[in-house]
N, C-alpha and C positions, 0 to 999 in steps of 0.2 A: 953472624954475633951481630947483637942490635945495634942499631943508629945511634951515634952518642949523643947525637943533636934530634933525637925521633920528635920530627912535628907533621902535624897534618899540612896539603896545600892548602893556599891561599882561598881556593874557592871553597871549600868544605870546612871555615872558620865560621859560620853560622850552625852548623849542625854541630860543629865540635864545642862552641858553647854550652848551647841546648843540652848536651850528652853530659858535661859536667859539671851542668849549675848546681846539680845536687849531690848528697852525700848516700843515696842508697840508688842499686843499678838493677836491672836484671840479671838474670846467673848467666844469659847466654845471649849474644848479640848475632844480628847478620848485617856482615857489611857489603850492600847490593851495588853494585854498577858496571859501566863497561869495563873492557879490561884499556888498563894505562890509566886511568884517570885518578889513582893515588889510594884505593883504598886498602892495600898492604902496608902502605906508609900510612895510614892514618888506624890500623889496629895498632901497629907495632906503639905508636903515641898513646893510643889508651892504653895500652897494656902496660906500657912505662908509668903512666899517669896512676895506674892500679895500684901498682907495687912500689911506689917511689912512698918514701918516707913524710917528704917533706913538700908537698907539691906546692909549685906559688903559681900563685894566678893562672889556674887550672890546667900548669903544667908540669911534667914530671923535672925536679930539680937539677936534676943530673950531677948532683954533687955527692947525696947520701951514699951510705953502703950499699942499699938496693940498685941506684942506677948503677952506679959503678961497678956492678957484676952484672946487669944487663946491659952493659959498653962494653963487657969483655964478653961476654957471649956462652956466663957459665953461672945466670942466677937457677940456682937449685928448683926455684918455684915458678917458673917459667919453662914451659913446653911449646915447641913448634912442630905441628903433624902438617906431614906434604909427602907426597911420591917420594919413593925413592930415586926416583928418576924422573926425571921432566918428559912432562906428556903422558905418564902413566900412570892407574889406577893408585889411591889410595885401600890399602888391602884392611881385612880385619884385624891381623897383627897390631897393626899401626894404632887403632880404635882401641882393641886391647888391651897397649901398652896407657894409650889416655886413662881408660877406664881406674888402670891400676894408680896414676899419678893422681887422678882426683880423691882415693882413697887415704892417699899419706896424708900425715900431719906435713902441716906448710911447715918447710925446717927453719926459716926465717921469722915464723912465730906469724905473721900476717894472712896475706892475699896469695892466690895460688892464679894462674892466667895461662889461659891454654889458648894458642891461634892455630885454628884449621886453616889449612889453605892450599889447592883452591877446593871449598865445600863438594863442588859437584863431580870432583873428582873418584869419590867414595864409590867404589861398590857398595852391590846392593845388600851383602852380607856387612860391609861394615856401615853403610849409612844403617841397617837396622838393629848394629848392634851400640851404634851413638847413641840411638833412642831412651835407651835405659839411661845413662846418664842424665838424659835430656828431663828426663821423668822422676828421675831423683837426684834433684842440684844439691850438691853440699854447700853448705854455709862459706862465703870466703871464696868460693872459687868459681871463676868468669872464665866460661867457654865464649871466643870470639871465633865465630864463622867468616872466612872471607869468599865471598865467589861473584863469578863474572857472567852467568847465569842462575841464578836463585830457581829460575821455573823447572829446571831437571832436579831440583834435591825432592827430597817425600815431603808434601804437602804436612803430614805429620813434623817432619823438622822444621817446616819455615813456621808451623803454629805454635810451637815451643819457644821460638826465638822471638827478641823484638829486634824486629826488621828497621834496619837504617840504610836506604839510600843514599846513593853519595852521585852527586852531579858529576855532569862535565860544562868543564869551565866554556864561557862563550871564547869567540873565536880570537877576539883580540886579546884578553885576559890570556887565555893560552899561549898567543903568541909572543906576547912578554913574557910569559915565564919559559917560553922556550929558547927565548932570543938570551936570557941573562944566565941559563943552564949551558947554553951550547955557544959560547960568545967567539968562537973562532969560524963558524957558518956565515954564509950572505944572507938577509932578510929575502931570496928566493929559494934557498935553501931552505931554510925554517918555514915556510908557506907548503914546500913541496912534502918535506919530514910530516907535516901536522894533517894534510890532506890524505896520505896513506894511511895516516893511526888514526885517521877518522875521528879527527878535533881530540885528542886525547894526550896531553904533555909527554906523560913519562912512555907512553908507548911508544911515543915519538922517539925520543931518546934512545928507545932498545932499538928501534930500528936503527939508529944512526951509530949503534952499537954492531951493527950487524954489516954495513954497509948494504942499506937498502938502499937505497939512492942506485948504485950500480946493479945491483941484481935486479931491479925494475927496468934499468934500461937494458940490460940484457934481456929480459922478458921480450919488451915492446918490440925491438928490433926482431928478436924469433920469432914474434907474433904476424910482424907485417911479412918477415921472411915466408911463412907458412901462407899466408894469402895469395903471396904472389909466386907461390907454389916454387921457391929456392929452397928451402927446406921441407921438411918433412916432421910427422907428428912423432914419431919414433925417434928419428935424429935429436930432438929437440927434447923430447923426455928423456934419453938419454945424457943428454947436455945440464940441464939444471938441476945437478945435482946436490946446489948449495941452495937451493931456493926452499923456503917451509913450505908446507903444501897449502898450510892455515893463510899464510900470507899470499900465494899466489891463488888460492878462491877468493878470496877478499880482494882481490885487483879485477878478475874476471866479474865480479858482483859488482863494484865500482862502473866496469865498460859497461854493464848489460841495462843499468840504470842510465848510464848515458843513453843509451842506444833508446831504450823504451821512450825517453824526456824528446831523443830528436825524432823518431817514429811518429809521435801521437802530437807532435808540434808545442811541449812543453816547453822546450826549447829549441835554441838556434846555434848552439855551439855548445861543445861537449864540456862538462867541468875537468874533466882530465886532460890538462892542457897538452901531455905528451902523447897523445893519440886523437891529434885535432882533426887529422889527416883520415885517419882509417875508421873512428866511427860515426864521421858523417857519410863516408862513402857505403859504408857495412849499411847503415839506415835506409839510405836512400834502394837499395837493391834486396833487402830482406824483406819477407813477410811477416807480420806482426803474429799469428798463429804460431810459426816457427818459435819465434823468437820467446814466445809466454812457453812454450815449449821446452824450449834451450833453461830459460829462467829456474824453471818448476826442477830439471834434473838439475842444475846447480846449487842450486837453496838446497836440494835432500844431501847433496853430498857433501856443503859444509856442515851440516848440521852431524851429519856421519865425523868427520875432521873433528868438529868442535866436542864430540860426544865420545871421542880419543879411538873413534875404530881402528881399528889393523887393517888401514887398505895398502894393495900393493903400490908403491910411489911410481915407478915407471907407467904400470896397465893406469892408474888414474891418469895422471898428464897425458898420456897418450890420448884416451879416450876424451879426455876435457878437449884436447886443439882437435882432435876430428871432429869432434861435434860443433865447435867453435866455426869452424869450415864451414859445416856442412851449411849453414846459415845462411850464407850466399850461395848455396846450390839447391837446396829446397822452395821453389819458385811456384 
């Protein structure tokens, strides 16, 4: 169901005003930015704006027949294309459905809008099928692609879209928004969530929904136990059943950056305060070549996760932890 009050995030208002200032629009847009900065919300608001019969001050009115249909999730001229299951690929059948939708006459007699998210989830066959629709645009039909990783899209797809980068807000603005959105949390909890989310406020809200703070505490304690040989890599891999692999990889990437800063003298204390004893100790005892080798392996596998590779969960976590502990053993 579309958001009854679909509005872009405050930090995207300059881009929004520029986009909606004219009456003529490109037939395809690519909204690109980091995960959790509000790209999908921006696309939803723009779809509502395009379909609204009487927009008010660059926004959908929320009251016309078209807006009411969108709010009910039943607008016949609005199509959302996304994976059947979260984390899976968008297959060619979904793009064929998109093509059929484009070929139909608008049932409300106006525009048709398609939101495709996340665009990088298309497999190669689906991406090639989408090209035909992009190459043969239909009047009053708008395709809105949303992507965390636009570099993973075919260059031919990117070149046929108007690319609209959507920024991450500054720390103060992100923190203020998060405090308003999650008023029951403490300032320390807001700051910790925003740090985990890489500064992306909507991702911070999503992390709170899965109680990521508790998951992180579990992982931090497990890592400490691993380095003290109180827990084995295989034991922890079996125990961390509810920790998303992408999140786990992000945390180890953050800790690795802290290690690099500490090892090279670029920082005296780690950014990640919950590892403020572990990381300085590791930095003092590991060798820089080993750290760089580890970082290369970690980034490679993080890329595989982001590319929706079907990794064996337990084996990946076990290997990750073994290699992490070996940083202190490779002298």
